[in-house]
C-alpha positions in Angstrom: 0.0 0.0 0.0 1.4 3.4 -1.0 1.6 6.1 1.6 -0.9 9.0 1.3 1.3 12.1 1.3 -1.5 14.3 2.6 -1.8 12.2 5.8 2.0 12.1 6.2 2.1 15.9 5.9 -0.7 16.3 8.5 1.0 13.8 10.8 4.3 15.7 10.5 2.5 19.0 11.3 0.8 17.4 14.4 4.1 16.0 15.7 5.7 19.4 15.0 3.2 21.4 17.0 2.6 18.9 19.7 5.9 19.6 21.5 7.6 16.2 20.7 10.3 18.0 18.8 11.3 21.5 18.0 12.9 21.7 14.6 13.1 23.8 11.4 9.5 23.1 10.5 8.3 24.3 13.9 10.3 27.5 13.6 9.0 28.0 10.0 5.4 27.6 11.1 5.8 29.8 14.2 7.3 32.6 12.1 4.9 32.2 9.1 3.3 35.4 8.0 2.1 37.2 4.9 5.7 37.8 3.7 6.5 34.1 4.2 3.4 33.3 2.1 4.6 35.5 -0.7 8.2 34.5 -0.5 7.5 30.8 -0.9 5.9 31.3 -4.3 8.5 31.7 -7.0 7.3 33.2 -10.3 8.5 32.1 -13.8 10.4 35.4 -14.2 12.1 35.0 -10.8 13.2 31.4 -11.4 14.7 32.2 -14.8 16.6 35.2 -13.4 17.8 33.1 -10.4 18.9 30.3 -12.6 20.8 32.7 -14.8 22.9 33.9 -11.9 23.3 30.4 -10.5 21.8 31.3 -7.1 19.1 28.6 -7.1 18.5 24.9 -7.6 15.3 24.1 -9.5 14.4 20.7 -8.1 12.3 18.7 -10.6 10.4 16.2 -8.3 8.3 14.6 -11.0 8.4 10.8 -11.6 11.3 9.5 -13.7 8.9 8.8 -16.6 7.6 12.4 -16.6 11.2 13.7 -16.5 12.1 11.4 -19.5 9.0 12.4 -21.5 9.7 16.2 -21.2 12.9 17.2 -19.7 14.1 20.4 -18.0 17.9 20.2 -18.6 18.5 23.1 -16.2 16.8 21.4 -13.3 18.1 18.9 -10.9 16.0 15.7 -11.2 15.1 14.1 -7.9 11.7 12.4 -7.9 9.6 13.0 -4.8 9.8 9.4 -3.8 13.6 9.6 -3.8 13.7 12.8 -1.8 14.1 11.2 1.7 17.1 9.2 0.5 18.7 11.9 -1.5 18.0 15.3 0.1 21.5 15.6 1.5 22.7 16.0 -2.1 21.2 19.5 -2.1 23.3 22.5 -1.1 22.2 24.4 1.9 23.7 27.7 0.6 21.2 28.1 -2.2 17.5 28.6 -2.5 15.8 25.3 -3.5 12.8 25.7 -5.7 10.7 22.6 -6.0 8.7 22.0 -9.1 6.2 19.6 -10.7 3.7 20.0 -13.5 1.3 22.0 -11.3 2.3 22.5 -7.6 0.8 19.7 -5.4 3.9 17.6 -5.2 6.1 20.6 -5.1 4.5 21.9 -2.0 4.9 18.5 -0.3 8.6 18.5 -1.2 9.0 22.1 0.0 7.6 21.3 3.4 9.8 18.2 3.7 12.9 20.2 2.9 11.9 23.0 5.3 11.7 20.3 8.0 15.3 19.4 7.1 16.5 23.0 7.5 16.7 24.1 3.8 15.6 27.5 2.4 12.9 26.4 0.0 10.1 27.8 -2.2 8.0 26.3 -4.9 7.4 27.2 -8.6 4.1 29.1 -8.4 2.8 28.2 -11.9 4.4 24.8 -12.0 6.5 23.4 -14.8 3.6 23.7 -17.2 3.4 27.4 -16.5 7.2 27.7 -16.9 7.1 25.9 -20.2 4.4 28.3 -21.4 6.5 31.2 -20.2 9.6 29.9 -22.0 8.4 30.4 -25.5 9.7 32.5 -28.3 11.9 35.4 -27.2 11.7 34.4 -23.6 13.2 30.9 -24.4 15.9 32.5 -26.6 16.9 35.0 -24.0 16.9 32.4 -21.2 19.0 29.9 -23.1 21.4 32.6 -24.3 21.8 33.8 -20.7 22.5 30.4 -19.1 24.8 29.3 -21.9 27.0 32.4 -21.5 
């Protein structure tokens, strides 16, 4: 039986606020405000600018088959189900932006990484929105910037 990530997420929140442990997720939730809400959502323009200056890791947490079907060569590929075993591969000195086609899995990955002490946001419009954004001149400008 596969785990239900919603219930795992709720369980993690209950454990966090119940006093059993005081960790990064507790701190994040206790300090959560309107600025936090805005800062966790990374726009298409922001992500392309951050990738261009190498100050972010775009973390593609889709299934391997999704990654193979339509790749994002500028993203680090780490399927969500591999995240618990591989999260230590991520640098702590950069912003990690989690991404999936929409944003459901990206938000789960974001909360998991926050619980591990990472600075994390999620791609607000998902990879589908980023793909739509990176058309025509935007695609040309982005690729020229990251290749130079």
